[in-house]
Structures are given as structure tokens and as C-alpha cells.
N, C-alpha and C positions, 0 to 999 in steps of 0.2 A: 622236301625242300623244292622250291620252284625256281628253276634256272632256265635261262633262255637257250634256244637251240643255236648251234654254231652255223654261221652263214658264210657264203663266198666272200662277202664284204669283210668278215672277221679274218678269214684266211689271207686276204690281200693285205690287211693291216699287219698281221704277224710277219708276212714275207717282207714287208717294207721295213720292219724293225730288225729281224734276225737274218734275212736273206732267204731266198727260195730253197736253197739246198739244206737249210736247217729247219724247215717246216715240213712235217711228214703227215700224210693222211693214209698211207698204205705201206706195205712192205715189211721188212724185217724189224725196223725200228719200232713200228706200231705193235708188232707181235711181242717184241721183247718188253715193251712198256705196259703190256696188258696183264702181266703176272709178276710175282716175285717168288720167294722160296716158301711161301705159306701154302701148305697143302697143295691142292690142284686148282685154285681159283684163277679165273681168267675174266678180265673186264677190259674190253677194248675201248680206248679213248676215241674222241673225235679227231684229235690232232695232237701230235708230239712236237713241241718246240724246243730247240736246243740253243738257248741264248749263250752269248760269249762274253758279255760285259754286264756290270751292275746296272748300267743305263738301260740296256735292253730289258733286263728283268723288271726294272722300275716301270718302263713304258708298258710292258705286257700286263703287269699286275694292275696298274692304273686303268688300263683299257678293260680288262676282264671284270674288275670291280664295278665299273660304270655299266657294263653290258650284262652283268649278272651271269657270268660264265664260270663254272667251277674249275678250279686249278688244283692239280695234285703235284706237289714237288716230288722229284725222284732222284735218287742216287744210283747205286749199282744194282739195286733190286734184290739184295740178299736178305731182306727182312723176313721175319717169321711170324708176324702178327697181322699182315695185310695192310700195313701202314701206307704203302706206296701204290695201292690199287685204286684206279680211277672209277670208283663204283657208281658215280653219276656221269660217267663219260667226260665230255668237255675237254679241257686242256691238261696234258701232262707236261710239266716243266722239267725237262731232262737236263740235269746240271753237269753232265760229264765233260763239257768243254771248260768248266772252271777247274782245271787240273794242274795248276801251277803252285809250287812252294815259293812264296813271294819274298820271304826274308828270314834268314836264320840269324838271330841276334845272340851270339855266343856270350857277349859281355853280360847280358841280362837273363840268359837261359830262357829264351823265348823263341817261338817260331810263328810267323804269320803265313797262313796257307789258305788256298781256296778249297771249297768243299768237295770238289770232284777228284781230289788226290786219293789214290788207294792207300789205305792205312799202312800196309807193310812197306810201300814205297817211301812214305813219310818216315817211318821208323828206321829203315835202312839208311836213308839219306842223313838222318840225324846221328845215327850210330857212327857213321864215317867221320863226323865232326866231334865225336866224344860225348854226345848228348843222348838222352833217353826219354822217349815218350812211352810209358808203360802200357796203357790200355790195349789189349790185343784180342779182340773177338775171334771166334773160331774161323770166321770168314775173312780174316785180316788180309789175305792174299788177293782178295777181290772187292771187298766192301770199301766204300768211300768214307772219308773222315766226316763229311757232312751228314751222312746217315748215322754215323756213330754219335754225332751231336744230337740228332733228332731223337734217338732212342736211349741216350745216356748209357752207351754200351759199357760192358765190363770186360769179361774174359778171364782166363786163368790167373793172370797176375794181379787181379783186383784184390785178392786176399791180403797182399802185402802193400800194394801201391795205390789202391783206390780205383775208381771208375772215371769215366770221361769228365764228369762234372768237377772233379777235383783238379783238373788241369786247364779248364777253360777260363781265360782272363777277360776276354772281350770278343764281341761279335759284331760284324757289320751285317745288318738285316734289311730286307725290303718288306715293308708292311703291305697288307692287302691293298691299300689305297695308292701304292707306288712310292710312298715316302721312304727315303733311305736314312737310317740312323745307326749309330754305334751304341751298344747297350751298356758299356762300362768304361774301364780304363785299363791300360797295360801295366797294372801294378799288382803286387802280391796281396795288398790289404786295401779294402775299399768299403767304407761305411757311409757312402754318399747316396742317400735315397734308397728306394727299393732296388732289389737285386734283379734287374731285368735280364742279365746274362744267364743266371741260373734258372730263370723262368723259361727261357727259350730252350735251354738244354733239357731234353726229354719231353718236349712238347709235341713231338711227332709230326712236325710240319704243319701244325694247325694254326699257328699264331703269326708266323712270318717265314720268309725265305732267307736262309743264311747264305751270304755271298763271300764273307771273309771270316777267318777264325784266328784268334791269337791264343796260343797255348803256352803254358809254362812247362819247363823241362827240368830234368835233373841230370846229374852226371851219369854217364854210361857205366853200367856194371860189367866187370871184367870176366867173372867166372860163375859157373853154376854146376850143380851136381843133381842128377836125376835118379830117382828110385822108383821101382814098380813093385808094389807089395800085394801079393795074392792072398785073399781071405776065403776061408771055407764057409763063412757066414756073412751075408751082406749087412745084417744089422751090426755085427761087430766091426765091420769096415767103417760104418758111419760113426760108431762109438769111438773108434780110434782117432777120428779127426780132432775132436775136442781135446782128447788126451795129449795130443802132440802140442797144442797151444798151451795147455796147462803145465807142460814140462818146460815152458819158457822158450819154445822154438816158434818162429814165425816164418813158415815156408813162403817162397815167392809164388808157388803154385801148389794147390792140393786138390786133385781131381778124383772123382769117384766114377767108376764104370762097372755096371753089371756085366756078367759074363757075356750075355747076348750082344751087348753094345760093342764089346771088343771083338767078338767073333764076327759079327756082321761087318764091322769096319775092315777087318782083315780081308774078308771075301770081296768087299766092294772096292777098296782103295788100291790094292796092289802095292801099298807102301812098305810092306814087309810082314813077317809073321813071328809070333812067339808061341811056344808050346804052353797050352793051358791044361793042366791035369783035370780029370773028370770031376774031382770033388771041389774044385775052386768055383766060387759063386760070384766073386767081385774082386776088383782091384782098386788100390789107391795109387795114383801117379803123383809123386811128390818131388818138387824141385826146391832146392835152397840156392840162393845166389848171394854174391858179395865180391869183394876185391881180394880177400885173403883166403887162399885154399885151405890152410890149416884150420881156420874157423869153420869152413864149410864141411870138411871131413869130420870134425867133432860133432857138428849138428847131424850129419848123415848117420854117424855111428850111434848117436843118441836115439835117433828115430828108429834105426834098425833094432836097437836093444829094447826100446819101448814097445814096439809092435809084437815082440816075442810073447807077451802075456796073452795075446789073442791066438785063435786057431788059424794059423797062416801057413802058406807054403814057403818056398824058397824066395827070399828077397832078391830082386835083380837090381844091381847097380850098373847103370849104363856106362860102359867103359870106353866109349868113343863118341865123337860128335855125330857120327853117322847113326849110331844106335839111339842116341837122344832124339835126333831128328825123326827117326822111324817111329819111336814111341809117341812123339807129339803129333806126327802126321796121322797116326791111327786115332788118337784122341780127337783131333780136329775134324776128322771125316765121319765121326759117329752119326751126326745128324743127317748127313746126306745118305749114309748107308741105310739108316732106318727108313728114310723116305723112299729109297729105291726098293726096299724089301716088301712094303705093303702100304695100302691106304692107311693114313695115320693122322693123329692130332698131337701136337706138342704143347705141353703146359709148362710154363716157366715159373714154377713155385719157388718161394724163398722164405725161410724161417730162421729164427735165432739158431746159431750153429749147434747148440747143445740139443736142439729138438730134432735134428736131422734123422737120427735113427727111428724116431717115432713117426716122422713123416713118411719114411720109406715103408714102414710097417703098415701105415694107413693106406698107402697106395695099393699095396698088395691085397689088403682086406677088401678094398672097394673093387678091385679087379675080380676077386672071387664073387663078390655080391652082385656085380652088374655084368659079369661075363666077358670082361675085356682082358687082353694081355698087355702088359706094360714093360717097356725097356727103359731103365732109368740110368742117368749119368749126369754129371754137372760139376759145378764149382763147389765142392764140398766144404772147402775152407770158408766160404761165404754163407753156407747154409742154402745155396742156390741149386735146387734139384730140377733138372729137365726131365719131365715125365712124358715119355713118348708112348702114346696109346695106339696100338696097332689093331687094325680091324680083324685080321686073321679070320677066325671062324664065326665072328659075330654076324647075325643076319642084318640085312639092310635096315629093317624096321628097328631092331634094337640099337643099331649104330645111330640112327636118327632120333630115336625117342628116349631110349634108356640112358645112352651115354651122356647127354647134356645134364641129366639128373645126377649121374655119378660125378661129373666134373664139378657141378655146383656143390655137391657134398664134400668133395675134396677141397675146394676153395674155402668153404665155410670152416673146415677143420684147420686149414692153414692160417686163416685169420684168427681163429680162436686160440691158437698157441703163439700169437704175436707176429705172424708173418704176413705176407701179402701175395697178390696173385700174379705179379710179374717182377722179376728181378732185373732183367736187362733186355727183354724182347719187346716190351711195350704192350699197350692195349690194342691199338689199331682197330681192325675190323672184327677179329675173331673173339677177342676177350670182352668186348663191350657189353654183352648180355650179363656179365658177372660183375660189372663195376660197382653195383649196389652192395656187394659183399665187402668190398674194400673200403667204401666211403659211406658216411651217413648222407641223408638227403640234403642236409645243409652244406656239407663239404662239396657235394656234386654241384649244387646250385652256385656256390662261390666260383668254382672252376668254369662253369658255363658263362658266368658273368664276365670273367676274365677274357674268355673267348669272344664274347660280344664286344668288349672294349677294343680289342685288337682287330676284329673282323666282323663289323656289324652286319654286313651282308651275307656272311657265312659262306664265302666262296672258296676259302683256302682249306684244302684237304677235307671236304665235308664228309660227314658220316663216320668219322673216326672217334674213338675213345668213349663217347657218350651216346646213349640211345636217344 
């Protein structure tokens, strides 16, 4: 892609729009915006701009579009696919000043928020009003709601409540040419024209810059029960997942963790510890929620009875809010723990739920074939398995040459059993070499044509999703 080089004239223009203190060409802000949580990639931009209003975003986008300067929108930088990396340098549009919850409409169960609000801050604010926004990615304590929109994030509660796309009603967006539009309407039903709102959700910042978000909400849930079930066989742990649903129970969360995942998290996080007998290979972390404790206890007892047919250890029923928080903190820190332990790659596979045991088996077979170690965990209730491949004793040559062949074989298997190559992390930079596995050439071309309509000069988050 042919982009122009940034000049002092460009910098002067950006300073005139957002103010000199919000235009950075060196220092901590530049370093922070050069990477995200994807492996160890670093791409230093030419400039980081921190706009504060939609008018500023509009002026910046219009100018960059005319000047052919690449623009990479950025939220908190917690992404795992390289979606916020400025691989062509240019401008990073840091949206952290868009950090206000603008309106909580309790009458209509809606909230209007800016994209730079931290997801957990939004959830906690709504909970105080008796309202619930369920999507809760592992990084909810630091990620921005705008980034969740870009990646169509999920999290543990997706199994019962759905993912981000299920809650987005309307978006204010700035197009690459600087024009500002709303994509839909603040209503629960909308059959008016193409669904531009859902097109933007999950588009990874390649089509437009989101500046306002309208979300639907549901009433807050009052109670929950958390169980930790240890299994002596990882395959059986995956089998038990579908058995729970077949028994008529819909957990609010159903998470799978291999032994290494939980052990590494305990060592890394200092969130707390639990004893893991030597013969235990995996755990299921199961939560049921609702407003009536007697119903929740019945579901918990039914789950505890159901898993007895598998080779399990002693089921732990979290008996305090502190113990619940400790278990969830361990689960949420697994990804960071793996990253701190070794050079790694994380694959975000997702398959129909009943196929999960076979996916895990395939991962281990490929590890043996190609010589890599894997640590697996994820949202088992959704069939969403995070496969963390750690370098460990692999040679540098095998890591660079053999591993991509193994990953391709894994993705081909995933697609062959009805799954796809990303459930919630997006394609971004690191998965785009495999996009041909998920889509036919025609489907890829259609998506590229959509990108061309929105962004004919190709300036917005270039180099992502497609080769």
C-alpha cells in the first residue's frame, strides 16, 4: 500500500485540531501505542493523536483521507490478534479521551456510552442502577467498550447471554472521509435497510471509527453459585460440557482449564491458590445465576450429580464471595500467565459445542506431530477453545517454519467440523494468513469490496484481516 510520509505540516494541522498536548511523537504514549497484548510485536507509529470530540475525529479522518495517511484506531490495547498495531506507521487515533457514559435510560433499558469507557466500569455503573450488560471479556477490568465493539467480544457469560453484537442497537461512526453518521436506531427491532450496525460490530476498526454506542440492557441478576469440578481426564471434562446442557441446565458461565493453565495462573497472579491433586488433568469452572437461590441450588446439585459419572475429584462449591472472586481471578489471568511463562502464540478456535472433546484431542495430536506444547483453556460452553502454543523446547527454525504448518492443519480441522478460526479475538494481523481456510475466494472478495466502499483509499487500519 502506498501511503504518504508524515510531515511537519501534518503535525501542525493535528495540533490545531486536538491541541498540542494531545499530539505525541515521542515518549510513553508512543511506546504504549506501538504494541498490544499480541505476542511481542512492536510497531512504532509516526504520531499518536488523542481526540476529544467527534468533530475532531471527523476533521482528522478527512485530512488523513485526503493526504493518504494511514490511521489505526486504538482502544486500551488489550487485543490478542494485533488489530490495533500501526504496521504502516502513520497515525494512531487513541480514543481514551472518549471515556464518558453519556446517558442511562432506565425506562427503555438502554445506555449510551463513548468507546473509551472501561467495560467493567460500565458494568458496575449499570449494576448500581439495577441494570446488566453481560459481555465480560477476560480483560474487562482494563479493556474499552469500543474495542469490544471492534472485536465482537464475548467472555464467560456469552454461553447464556450472548456476545457484544447481541446488545448493540446503534452506533455513531466517523467514516474514513470524515462524514459522521448513525448506523441504525435505538429500537429493539429494525428491518429498515441493510444492518450497518452489525456490519461495524466485529469489523476490527477497518470500516469506520466508533464515537458513540447505544446498548440494550437487561435487569440485573441478583444471585449466582460457582462450582469448580476437577477431572482426571481432559477429554471427559470436554464431554461433560454438552452433557450439562442436555440435562436442561444453561449455566451463566462454563469454562475449561487444563491443569497447566490453572497452575501457571496461580503462580503468576497471586490471586489465591487451590490444591490440585497430582492425578487431576483439567477443571470446569461452572456458574449458574438467577434471582431465586432455591432454583440455583437445584441446578448446582444436578450438575454435581451429573458429573459423578465421569472420573472426577472432589467438587468445590465456592462458599463465599471471596472464594468466587478468587476462582474467577485465576481464570481471567490465565492468558497473561501463559504469556509471562514463555514465547507463545494463542489461537482462538471455536467449534460446535459437542465437537469440543475432539478438538482438544486434535490439538494434542498436532502437538506431538509438530513438537509443540499446548496449554488449553476457554469458554467451553460456547465450544470456544483458546489454544496457547508455547515455544518451550522448540528450535527457532521449527517455531518459524513447522509451527505455521501445524496451525494451518489445526484450522483446517476446525473448519472441517463446522467451526471457524476465531471466536472472539478477531483476525487482525496474526490470523490473516489463514483467512482462506475460513472463507471461499468469493466470500473474501465480497468482504474486500465492502471495505472498498467504506474506505476507497484504504487508510483505515490497513493491513488487517485480509492478505
